[in-house]
N, C-alpha and C positions, 0 to 999 in steps of 0.2 A: 356314274357308278364308282369310279375311282375316288371321287371326292367324298362320297359317303363312307367308303372303306377307310380312307385316311382319317376322317373325323372319328369313326368308331375306334380306330387304333389309338388315337390320342386319349380318348376317354378311358380305355382299358389300361393304358400305361399310367394314367393319373391315379386310377383306383389302386393299382399295384403299389405305386410309390407311397400313397397315403397309408396303406395297410402295414407297410414296414415300420411306420411310426407307432403302431400299436394302438391307434385311436379309432374309435367308431367314426364313420364318415358323417359329416354335417355340412350344411351350407357354409362355405368359406367366408361369407360376408358377415357372419355372426360370431361373437365370442362365446366360449363355453368354459365351464368350470368343472373341476373334479377334485376329489379328496384322495391323495396318494395313500395306498394301503400296503406298500412294501415296508418291511421292518416294523410292522405293527403300528404304523403311524396313525391308523384310524381307530385304535382302541387304547384305552388307558384305565387304570384303577386308582382310586383315591380313598384313603381312610382318614377321617378327621382325627383319629387317634395320633396320627403323625403330624398334626398341625394343631397343637393345644392352644386354646384361647381363640381359635378362628371359627366363626359361625358361617361365613360365606367364603367360598373358594372358587376362583375362576379357572376354568379349563379351556385350553385353546387347541384347535386342530388346524393344520395347514390346509389351505385351499389354493389350487393352482389354476392358472388361466391358460386356455388354449386359444390362441389368436393374437391380435395386435394389442400392445399395451394401451391402456386407456389414457385419454388426455384430460379426463375429469373423473372424479369419484362417481361410482354407480352402485346402486343397491342390488343385492342378490337375495334369493329366498331360501329359507330353510323350514322344514317341518319336523315334527316329532313322529316317529314311526310307532304308532300305538301298539301294534301287535308284537313289537320287539322291545317294549318299554314296561318296566315294572315299578318304576318310581312314581310317587304321587305328585300331583301338580305343585304342591307346596314344597317339594324337595328341590326344586330348581327354578331358575328364571332363564328364559331364552327369548331373545329378540328374533322374531322370524324374518325380519328384514335387516340385513347387515351390509356393511360397506366394503366393497373391493376398491382399493385406492388406486389412483392414477399413477402411471409410471412404473408399475411393478408386475411381475409375473407370479408372485407368491404373496398370499395374504393369510389372515387367520379368522376363523369364526370362533365365537366365545359363547360358552354356557356357564352360568354361575350356579354352583351347588350350595344347598343350604343344610346346615347341621340340625336336622329335625330330630325329635325325640325317638321316633321308632327306628332310627338308624343304629341305635345301640343294640338292637336285636335282629335287624334285617339288613341284608345286602341287596341293593336295588340297581337297576340299570336304566339308562336313557339312551335311545338310539335316535340319531338325527339323520336327515336326508336332504340333500340339495334338490331344489325343484326349479324348473325353468320359469323365467318371468320375461318382462319386456326388454330387459338388458342382456340376459345371459341364457344360453341353453345349458345342458349338462352333458358331460362326456364320460365315456367309460375308458379308462386307461388299462390296457390289457397286461402290461408288465411282462414278466418272463413266462407266465403260464396262464391257462384259461381260468385257473382257480383265483386269479387276481382280477377277474373281469369286473367285479362289483366294487366300484369306488365312489359311489354317490352317497354312501353312508359313513357315519362314525358313531362310536358308542363309548360311553363312560360308565363304569361300574363303581359304586361307592357305598360306604357305610361309616360307622363310627365305632369300630371294633378293633381290638388288638389283632394285628396280622404281621406276618414276617416281612420285614423290609427287604427290598431288593439287594441292598448292600450286604446282607447277612448270607454270604456265599460260602463255598467250601473252604476258602482261605481263612475267613473269619472263624468258621466252625473248628477247623483243625488247629489253628495257631493262637487264637485269642479268647473266644467266648464259648466255644463248644456248641452243642446242639441247641437250636432255637426252641424255646417253649414260651407260651404266653406269660407265665409267671416270671421267668428269667428276664424276658424283655421288659416287663413292667418294672422290675427291680433295677435293671440296668439304667432305665430312664431316671429312676429315683436317684441312683448313684451319680448320675450326670447332672444333678441339681434340678431335675424335672424338665430338662431340655431334651427335645427329640433331635438327635444328631443324625446327619447323613455321613456315615463313615467312609463312603466312597470318595469323599473329599479330603480324607486324612492320610498322612504318611504312616508307615508301619510303626515307627517309634511312638507316634501320637496315639495310635490305637492301643499299643501295649501299655502306655501310661494309663489310659482309661480302664483297660482290663485289670491292671494291678490295683487301681483304686477300687474297682468293682469287687475284686476278690477280698480286699481288706474290709470293705463294707459288709460283704456276706458274712465274714467271720465276726465282725463287730456286732452286727444286728441279728445274727442267726437266721438269715433269710433262707427259707426252704423252698424246694420245688414241689411239683405235684406228687412225688413219691415220699414226701415228708422227710427227705434227706436234704442236707445243705446243698445249695446250688453249686454245681461242679463246673470248674473252668479248666482248660488244658494248659494252665501255666503254673509255675512253681515259685 
């Protein structure tokens, strides 16, 4: 009887120790994969308007391994979650068998988006999900709260429409370019020679140089905003 009690105690302790890791329990002899979803790593947005001249755009999501590092590359499986996908088949290309490389605990899955005509008027989404195969199971990483329990999926929303870039924040609005509007953004791109810039990579003085040139172009070409008034910038 003492022998059985001892064995039961070991099992209970093992389960408690594993639960502290925040991982759903699985057979320890098998490797498992999950997609981290903290800091919105499992979602992204793409507009082809920010990538002029590009018809195909690769999006990557991180995939993590639970278990021992591989000694050889192995394939893992992905599927499209149809009831959470609004994109058409021609809008993307997805290899449903992808490679998790040997010697790493983190890798990437790839989906390629295509700049199809209807994206000028529609915003669509593709949701992907890891599925088990002969090489890998799938794991739920619980993170800091139960709301983070689902980590088998990733989604990308995309279109080909003018949208506010992430770098156009309160600092840009107050000190350089003012309130974002679609017309203002289109004219700013035109002022930059047609180049879509990421101002998060620029120093303040560089942004100011662009803003001053933009202001001069507004006055030179008479560029107006939606209110039929000259585009306004918070600089003098």
